[in-house]
C-alpha positions in Angstrom: -8.5 5.3 0.9 -7.4 2.0 -0.6 -6.2 1.9 -4.2 -6.6 -0.7 -6.9 -3.5 -2.7 -7.8 -2.1 -6.1 -8.5 1.0 -7.9 -7.2 3.2 -9.4 -9.9 6.9 -10.4 -10.6 9.5 -7.8 -11.5 9.9 -6.9 -15.2 12.8 -5.2 -16.9 10.8 -2.1 -17.7 10.2 -1.6 -13.9 13.8 -0.6 -13.2 13.4 3.2 -13.8 10.2 3.3 -11.9 11.8 1.5 -9.0 14.7 4.0 -9.0 12.1 6.8 -8.5 10.3 4.8 -5.8 13.6 4.3 -3.9 14.6 8.0 -4.2 11.1 9.0 -2.8 12.0 7.4 0.5 13.3 10.2 2.7 14.6 7.8 5.3 16.9 5.9 2.9 20.5 6.9 2.8 22.2 6.9 -0.7 24.1 3.7 0.2 20.7 1.9 0.9 19.3 3.0 -2.5 22.5 1.7 -4.2 22.3 -1.7 -2.5 18.6 -2.0 -3.3 19.4 -1.2 -7.0 22.1 -3.8 -7.0 19.6 -6.5 -5.9 17.1 -5.3 -8.5 19.8 -5.5 -11.2 20.8 -9.0 -10.1 17.2 -10.2 -10.2 16.9 -8.7 -13.7 20.2 -9.9 -15.1 20.2 -13.4 -13.6 16.6 -14.5 -13.9 17.5 -18.1 -13.0 18.7 -17.2 -9.5 16.4 -17.7 -6.6 18.2 -15.8 -3.9 16.5 -12.4 -4.5 12.9 -12.7 -5.7 11.0 -9.4 -6.4 7.3 -8.7 -6.4 5.8 -5.4 -7.5 2.6 -3.7 -6.6 1.3 -2.1 -9.9 -1.7 0.2 -10.2 -4.3 -0.2 -12.9 -2.5 2.6 -14.8 0.8 0.6 -14.8 2.5 2.7 -12.0 4.7 0.9 -9.6 3.3 1.7 -6.1 5.8 -0.5 -4.2 8.0 -3.6 -4.3 9.4 -6.3 -2.1 12.5 -8.4 -2.3 12.9 -11.6 -0.4 14.8 -14.9 -0.6 15.7 -18.0 1.3 18.4 -17.4 4.0 21.6 -19.3 3.0 22.5 -22.4 5.1 19.0 -22.7 6.6 16.4 -25.4 6.1 13.4 -23.1 5.9 14.2 -19.5 6.9 13.5 -16.6 4.6 14.6 -13.0 4.7 12.6 -10.0 3.6 15.3 -7.8 2.3 13.3 -4.8 1.1 9.7 -3.7 1.2 9.2 -0.3 -0.2 6.0 1.7 -0.9 5.8 5.2 -2.4 5.0 7.6 0.4 1.9 8.7 -1.4 0.5 5.2 -1.0 1.5 4.5 2.6 -1.4 3.1 4.6 -3.4 2.5 1.4 -2.8 -1.2 0.9 0.2 -2.0 -1.4 2.6 -2.7 1.5 0.2 -5.1 3.2 -0.6 -6.8 -0.1 3.1 -7.3 -0.9 3.8 -8.7 2.6 0.8 -11.1 2.4 1.9 -12.2 -1.1 5.4 -13.0 0.1 4.0 -14.8 3.2 1.8 -16.9 1.0 4.7 -17.7 -1.4 7.1 -18.8 1.4 4.3 -20.8 3.2 3.9 -22.7 -0.1 7.7 -23.3 0.0 7.3 -24.7 3.6 9.0 -21.8 5.3 9.1 -21.8 9.1 10.3 -18.3 9.7 10.5 -14.9 7.9 13.0 -12.4 9.2 13.2 -8.6 8.6 16.1 -6.4 9.6 15.7 -2.7 10.1 17.2 0.3 11.9 16.3 1.7 15.3 16.5 5.3 14.1 13.3 7.4 14.6 13.0 7.7 10.8 12.3 4.0 10.7 9.5 4.1 13.2 6.8 3.7 10.5 8.3 0.5 9.1 8.7 -1.0 12.6 5.1 -0.2 13.3 4.1 -1.8 10.0 5.9 -5.0 10.9 4.3 -5.1 14.4 0.9 -4.5 12.9 1.3 -7.6 10.7 2.2 -9.9 13.5 6.0 -9.7 13.5 7.9 -9.3 16.8 11.3 -8.1 17.6 13.6 -11.1 18.0 16.9 -9.4 18.4 18.6 -6.0 18.8 22.3 -5.5 18.1 23.4 -2.2 19.6 25.4 0.3 17.6 25.3 -2.0 14.5 24.9 0.5 11.6 26.5 3.4 13.6 26.7 4.5 17.2 23.1 4.9 18.3 21.7 3.1 15.3 20.9 -0.4 16.3 20.0 -3.3 14.1 16.5 -4.7 14.9 15.5 -8.1 13.7 11.8 -8.8 13.4 10.4 -12.3 12.7 7.2 -14.3 12.2 6.9 -18.0 12.4 4.9 -20.1 9.9 
């Protein structure tokens, strides 16, 4: 069942809700949560920066259902990276993730992007995110063996615009 929500920019009051959202992800290691929080803090503390842009999916009751962080890849003319897309497990397959991804795609198309890249792990616990990317027209462009750890390969998905 789909839920009602809106996509909007990050606000300072979202930080605590995003911590809970990140900790609800069983497949995230503590270091991943820490890095995600560092990017959230950077976006909140340096609002003029454009390297890490964050959009939130908010319910009509003000609950954060998910968020996405993206930015232009340094030293490229029109390539963007989707650094994080996170949805609370209670709302998987209910629309917020797809809406966040579509919002980011629309924003980068407006900026004349030619490619959006997404990096993820090959571990079985990341099968759902990989399936989500494939469902939305992304394809695996590269695989770096044993990148994160032995047996944990880095997968790079991409979509051209």
